[in-house]
LOLORO-211897 format. One record per atom (N, C-alpha, C, O): residue in three letters; x, z, y. Coordinates in steps of 0.1 Angstrom, whole numbers, plus 2048, in hexadecimal, padded with zeros to 3 digits. Last residue first. Layout:
ALAXZY ...
// end
This chain:
PHE24D2BB1A6 PHE24C2B81B4 PHE23F2BC1BA PHE23C2BA1C6 GLY24C2C218B GLY2552C9193 GLY2552C51A2 GLY25C2CB1AA LYS2442A217E LYS2442B117C LYS24F2B7185 LYS25A2B2186 PRO23A289196 PRO24228E18B PRO24129D18A PRO23F2A4194 LYS21B27C19E LYS2252871A2 LYS22D28B196 LYS22729018C ARG21525A1A1 ARG214266199 ARG21E27019E ARG22926C1A2 LEU2142491B8 LEU20D2461AB LEU20B2521A3 LEU20025419E THR2242541CB THR2162531CE THR20E2501C1 THR2032541C0 PHE23E2541C1 PHE2382611C3 PHE2292601C6 PHE2212691C4 GLY2452391C2 GLY24223F1B5 GLY23B24D1B6 GLY2342501AD LEU24D2371DC LEU2402311D8 LEU23C2361CB LEU2302371C8 SER2672421D9 SER25D2491E2 SER24F2441DF SER24524B1DF PHE2742301C8 PHE27223E1C4 PHE2672451CC PHE25E24C1C7 GLY2732191D9 GLY26D2191CC GLY26A2271C7 GLY25F22A1C2 LEU2822211EF LEU27421D1F1 LEU26D21E1E3 LEU2622231E3 ILE29B2251E3 ILE2942311E9 ILE28522E1EB ILE27D2361E9 ILE2A020A1DB ILE29E2151D1 ILE2972211D7 ILE28F2271D0 VAL2A21FE1F4 VAL2971FA1EB VAL2952051E0 VAL28A2071DD GLY2BA20B1FD GLY2AD20D204 GLY2A12091FC GLY2972101FC SER2CC2011EB SER2C92101EB SER2BC2131F3 SER2B421B1EE ILE2CC1E61F3 ILE2C71EA1E5 ILE2C41F91E5 ILE2BA1FD1DF ILE2D81E920C ILE2CA1E420B ILE2C41E81FD ILE2B91EC1FD VAL2F11F2204 VAL2E91FA20C VAL2DB1F620C VAL2D21FE20B MET2FA1DC1F5 MET2F91E81EE MET2F01F21F7 MET2E81F91F1 PHE2FC1C8209 PHE2F21C71FF PHE2F01D41F7 PHE2E51D71F3 ASP3121D4218 ASP3041D221E ASP2F91D0214 ASP2EF1D6215 PHE3261D1205 PHE3221DE209 PHE3141DE20F PHE30C1E620D THR3291B5205 THR3251BC1F8 THR3201CA1FC THR3161CF1F6 ILE3321B121F ILE3251AB21A ILE3201B220E ILE3141B520D GLY34A1BF21D GLY3401C3226 GLY3321BE223 GLY3291C5224 PHE3591AF20C PHE3541BC207 PHE34A1C2210 PHE3421CA20C PRO36019921C PRO355197212 PRO3511A420C PRO3451A5207 ASP36319C23F ASP3681A1232 ASP35D1A0227 ASP3521A4229 PRO362180255 PRO35D18C250 PRO362190242 PRO36618723A THR37F175267 THR37517225D THR36F17F258 THR377188256 GLN38517E289 GLN38817E27B GLN37C179273 GLN37117A277 ASN39517F2A6 ASN3891792A1 ASN38C177292 ASN39516F28E THR3A219A2BA THR3A418F2B0 THR39618B2AB THR38C1922AC ASN3B41A92D0 ASN3A71A32D0 ASN3A81982C6 ASN3AD18D2CA ALA3C71C72D3 ALA3C51BA2CC ALA3B61B62CD ALA3AD1BE2CC THR3E11D92E0 THR3D31D52E3 THR3D11C72DC THR3D81BE2DF ILE3F71F22DA ILE3F31E52D6 ILE3E41E32D9 ILE3DC1EB2D5 GLU4122042E6 GLU4042032E7 GLU4001F42E4 GLU4051EB2EA LEU42B2192D8 LEU42620B2DB LEU41720B2DC LEU4102122D4 GLU43C2352E6 GLU43222F2DD GLU42F2212E1 GLU43021D2ED SER4602352EC SER4522382EE SER4492312E5 SER44D2292DC ALA47822A2E4 ALA4772392E4 ALA46923D2E6 ALA4652492E3 GLY47720D2CD GLY4792142DA GLY4772232D9 GLY4742282CE THR46F1FF2B8 THR47D2032B8 THR48120B2C5 THR48C20E2C7 ASN4551FA2A3 ASN4582012B0 ASN4672052AF ASN46A20E2A8 GLN44C1DC295 GLN4551E8293 GLN4581ED2A1 GLN45E1E62A9 ILE4321CA287 ILE4381CF293 ILE4401DC290 ILE43A1E528A VAL4271AD278 VAL42E1B9276 VAL4351BD283 VAL43D1B6288 ILE40B19A270 ILE41419E27B ILE41A1AC277 ILE4131B5272 ILE3FD17D263 ILE40318A25F ILE40D18E26A ILE41618626E THR3E016B260 THR3EC16E268 THR3F117C265 THR3E9185263 GLN3D1157249 GLN3D416424C GLN3E1165254 GLN3EB160250 GLY3B913B24C GLY3C4143245 GLY3C515124B GLY3BD156252 ASP3B311B256 ASP3AE127251 ASP3B912F24A ASP3C1129243 GLU3CA110271 GLU3C410F264 GLU3BD11C260 GLU3C0126265 THR3D2119289 THR3D110B288 THR3CA10727A THR3C60FC278 HIS3C613429D HIS3CA12F28F HIS3C812028E HIS3BD11B292 ALA3D51392BC ALA3CA1362B4 ALA3CE1312A7 ALA3D912B2A5 TRP3E21532D2 TRP3E41472CA TRP3D61442C3 TRP3CD14C2C4 ASP3F61672E4 ASP3E91602E6 ASP3E91532DE ASP3F014A2E2 LEU4061842EA LEU40517A2E0 LEU3F71742E2 LEU3ED17C2E1 ILE41C193300 ILE40E18F2FE ILE40E1832F5 ILE4141792F7 LEU42F1B0303 LEU42E1A32FC LEU41F19F2FB LEU4171A82F7 GLU4451C5315 GLU4381C0313 GLU4391B230C GLU4421AA30F LYS4601D6310 LYS4551D831A LYS4471D2315 LYS43E1DA312 LYS4711BF2FB LYS4711CB304 LYS4651CA30D LYS4611BF312 TYR4761B32DA TYR4701B22E7 TYR4711BF2EE TYR4731CA2E8 SER4851A02BF SER4841AD2C7 SER47F1AA2D5 SER4821A02DB THR4781902A2 THR47D18F2B0 THR47B19C2B7 THR4711A32B6 ASN474180285 ASN47718E28A ASN47F18E297 ASN48B18B297 SER462163290 SER46B16A287 SER46E17828D SER46A17A298 ILE442158295 ILE44D15F29C ILE455166291 ILE45016E289 ASN42B13F298 ASN43414628F ASN44014B297 ASN44714429E LEU40C13129D LEU4161392A3 LEU41E140298 LEU418147290 GLY405115287 GLY40211F291 GLY40E126296 GLY41A123293 GLU404103273 GLU40E10127E GLU40C10A289 GLU410107294 GLY3FA11A25A GLY3FC10C25E GLY40710B269 GLY411111267 PRO3F513C264 PRO3F313125B PRO3F5123261 PRO3F212126D SER410150271 SER40214B272 SER40113E269 SER40B137267 THR42316C274 THR42115F26C THR41315C26D THR40A164269 LEU43917F286 LEU42C17A285 LEU42C16D27E LEU434164281 LYS44A19C28F LYS44A191286 LYS43C18C284 LYS433194280 VAL45A1AF2A8 VAL44E1A82A4 VAL45119D29A VAL45A19529D ASP4671CE2B4 ASP4691C12AC ASP45C1BC2A7 ASP4531C42A3 PHE46B1DE2D4 PHE4641DC2C7 PHE4681CE2C1 PHE46C1C52C8 ALA46C1F52EE ALA4731EB2E7 ALA46C1EA2D9 ALA4681F42D3 ASP4572022FF ASP465201302 ASP46C1F52FC ASP4711EC302 GLY4371F0301 GLY4401FB2FD GLY44E1F8301 GLY4511EE307 VAL41B1DD2F8 VAL4221E3303 VAL42A1EF2FE VAL4251F82F7 ILE40C1C02EE ILE4141CB2E9 ILE41C1D02F5 ILE4241C92FB MET3EE1AF2E8 MET3F81B42F3 MET3FF1C02ED MET3F81CA2E9 MET3E01932DA MET3E51A02D7 MET3EF1A32E3 MET3F819B2E6 TYR3C617D2CE TYR3CE1832DA TYR3D31912D6 TYR3CC1992D0 GLN3B915F2C2 GLN3BF16C2BF GLN3C61702CB GLN3CD1682D2 PRO39F1482B9 PRO3A914D2C3 PRO3AD15B2C0 PRO3A41632BC ALA39D13229E ALA39913F2A3 ALA3A31452AD ALA3AF1462A9 ASP3A3119292 ASP3A011A2A1 ASP39B1272A6 ASP3951282B1 LYS398123272 LYS39F11927A LYS39A11B289 LYS38E11C28B PRO39214626C PRO39013826A PRO398130274 PRO39F13527D ALA3A7162261 ALA39F15B26B ALA39D14D268 ALA3A5147261 PRO3B518225C PRO3AF176255 PRO3A516F25F PRO39D176265 ILE3D0192264 ILE3C418D26B ILE3BF181264 ILE3C5176266 SER3E11B0260 SER3DD1A3259 SER3D019F25F SER3C61A6260 PHE3FD1C226B PHE3EF1BE26E PHE3ED1B1266 PHE3F51A8266 SER4101DF269 SER40E1D1264 SER3FF1CE266 SER3F71D6263 ALA4281F327A ALA41A1F0276 ALA4191E2272 ALA4211D9277 SER44020E27C SER43C20027B SER42E1FF277 SER428208271 ASP452226290 ASP449222286 ASP446213286 ASP44A20C290 GLY46322D2A5 GLY46922B298 GLY45F22728D GLY464223282 SER44923D2B6 SER4572382B7 SER45D2382A9 SER45C2422A1 GLY4282322AC GLY43223B2B0 GLY4402362B0 GLY44222B2AA ILE41021C2B8 ILE41A21E2AE ILE4252272B3 ILE42A2252BE VAL3EE2182BC VAL3FA21F2C2 VAL4032212B6 VAL3FF2262AB PHE3D42002C4 PHE3DD2072BA PHE3E820E2C2 PHE3EC2092CD ASN3B41F42C8 ASN3C01F92CF ASN3C72022C5 ASN3C120A2BD GLU39F1D72C5 GLU3A51E32BF GLU3B11E72C8 GLU3B81DE2CE ASN3851C32BF ASN38D1C82CA ASN3921D52C6 ASN38A1DF2C4 MET37B1A72AD MET3801B52AC MET3881B82B8 MET3921B12BB SER3611922A4 SER36A1952AF SER36E1A42AE SER3651AD2AE ILE35D17F288 ILE35A18C28E ILE36518F298 ILE37118E295 THR34E16027F THR359168283 THR354175289 THR34917628E PRO334159274 PRO34115226F PRO34D159273 PRO35715926C ALA31F174268 ALA32416C273 ALA33216526F ALA33916B267 LEU318187255 LEU317178252 LEU31C16F25D LEU31C16325B THR31719F261 THR32319C259 THR32318D256 THR32E188253 ASN2FE1A026E ASN30A1A0276 ASN31719C26E ASN320196274 VAL2EE1A0257 VAL2ED195261 VAL2F9194269 VAL2FE18926C LEU2F61B924C LEU2F81AD245 LEU2F81A124E LEU30019824D SER2ED1CB260 SER2FB1CA25D SER2FE1BD256 SER3091B7259 PHE2D11C725C PHE2D71C4269 PHE2E61C2268 PHE2EC1B926D GLY2CE1CF242 GLY2CB1C2245 GLY2D11BE253 GLY2D71B3254 GLY2D51EB244 GLY2DD1E223B GLY2DA1D323E GLY2E41CB23E LEU2C11F3255 LEU2CF1F4259 LEU2D81EB251 LEU2E01E4256 GLY2AA1EE245 GLY2AB1E8252 GLY2BA1E8257 GLY2BF1DE25C ILE2AE1FF22F ILE2AD1F022D ILE2AF1E923A ILE2B61DF23B ILE2AD21723D ILE2B9213236 ILE2B9204233 ILE2C41FE235 ILE293217246 ILE29E218250 ILE2AB213249 ILE2B220C24F SER28521722E SER28320B237 SER28F20B241 SER294201245 GLY28C230223 GLY28F22321C GLY28F217225 GLY29720E225 VAL280241236 VAL28F241234 VAL29323422D VAL29D22E231 VAL26523A233 VAL26C239240 VAL27B23823E VAL28122F244 ILE26023F218 ILE25E23121E ILE26523022B ILE26B22522D GLY26625A217 GLY26E25120F GLY26C243214 GLY27623B215 ILE252265227 ILE26026722B ILE26925D224 ILE27225722A ILE23C25D218 ILE23D258225 ILE24C25922A ILE251250230 THR24126C201 THR24025D200 THR24225720E THR24924E20F ARG24028620A ARG24C281204 ARG24C272203 ARG25726B205 THR225287210 THR22F28921B THR23C283216 THR24327C21D ALA21026E201 ALA21627B201 ALA22127B20C ALA22627120F LEU1F525B20E LEU20225C209 LEU20826A20A LEU205271214 MET1D3258205 MET1DD25D20F MET1EA25F208 MET1EB2631FC 
// end
């Protein structure tokens, strides 16, 4: 019969390994769809960096009194020099090459800017590393808990 601590360790370790594996499978997808909403206060600015593969569709809607936008996209994609806009701007483009789009938005109006972005990005390589670390932690917990069945350490 297994000790209570061993059973708890097996359950916890298995859950951690399962969560890490699920996250790893999701991270290995070629693109990740991100739906985000941002608010920029009056006089503030924000910078966005969107790494994406070729032909990845991107969408951004900016609503506010007045704002400046500068956008550079890889290859022959959408490029906007520092241009002023009022009320609303809808950006809908696709990457023509693998690379990174950089967007700089400066709120020049009296009210807040509301930004709605729907982007398709390449996964972060640090996310994959983090997923492996979670899986390894689960294996270590399993190993320690199974060690309690072989012999009980002093003090337990």
